C-alpha positions, -999 to 999 in steps of 0.1 A, spaced: 14 270 -21 8 240 -37 -13 210 -25 5 180 -23 6 148 -2 31 119 -3 24 89 17 38 52 20 19 22 33 0 -12 25 -35 -16 9 -60 -28 29 -79 -51 1 -76 -55 -34 -80 -24 -58 -116 -16 -69 -117 -9 -105 -143 8 -124 -147 26 -155 -167 52 -166 -194 53 -196 -165 69 -218 -141 45 -208 -118 62 -181 -102 37 -154 -111 46 -118 -94 29 -87 -104 31 -56 -83 21 -26 -71 26 10 -37 26 22 -27 18 59 -1 39 74 19 34 104 20 65 129 55 71 140 46 72 176 30 52 202 -5 55 219 -12 54 257 -13 18 257 24 15 239 10 5 205 17 20 173 -17 28 153 -24 34 118 -42 59 97 -65 45 65 -61 68 38 -85 66 8 -68 70 -24 -85 75 -62 -66 70 -97 -75 75 -129 -66 61 -161 -37 41 -169 -23 48 -133 -57 32 -121 -56 2 -145 -17 -4 -133 -24 -1 -95 -54 -26 -101 -35 -51 -119 -1 -50 -103 -11 -50 -68 -31 -66 -40 -41 -65 -2 -7 -58 14 13 -46 -14 35 -18 -1 27 16 -22 41 50 -20 13 74 -33 22 110 -46 -10 133 -52 -34 160 -38 -59 161 -11 -93 163 -24 -124 173 -7 -160 167 -24 -197 162 -12 -230 145 -25 -263 138 -16 -269 101 -5 -303 85 -11 -317 95 24 -310 130 13 -283 137 35 -247 155 24 -217 132 27 -183 148 28 -156 128 15 -117 137 18 -95 118 -1 -61 116 -19 -61 119 -58 -30 101 -73 -9 115 -97 18 86 -93 19 55 -74 54 36 -70 53 -3 -63 79 -8 -36 79 -47 -37 89 -71 -60 63 -101 -65 94 -122 -50 92 -96 -19 51 -94 -15 55 -137 -15 84 -138 12 66 -113 32 35 -131 34 55 -165 37 73 -155 68 54 -144 93 71 -160 119 104 -173 131 119 -190 99 137 -217 120 170 -229 133 200 -214 115 222 -242 128 200 -269 114 228 -285 94 239 -304 125 278 -293 126 279 -296 86 295 -269 67 276 -242 54 281 -229 19 288 -194 16 299 -175 -10 328 -147 2 314 -124 -27 287 -117 -6 300 -111 27 302 -74 38 335 -72 49 
């Protein structure tokens, strides 16, 4: 058996990038992943998954994504614990990313943020001909 986790979702905020004293990059971020079923109120819910990435993967995700970016994360589940400042034991479960795929181009990200509402009347040319490239038609 192996410990493997794969998920696709959107970043809930910009990636936090920091470096160890030895210069190793560490990125922390959260991915919102929609569930495939509705709750009792008929609404879809999401799970918020904490992810950590290291080295070049950390630098890339910090440099090429931002809040709302869609990513695919491939990694493993890791649990750890530590004692906080109040002496209380804190348990953390997170995904350690082996690879992260960026699923949108910059153009797609811009369009997804721009068109969050109806883009308008498709018949706004007032009866004038519409320029159509017949090579683009699927039939």
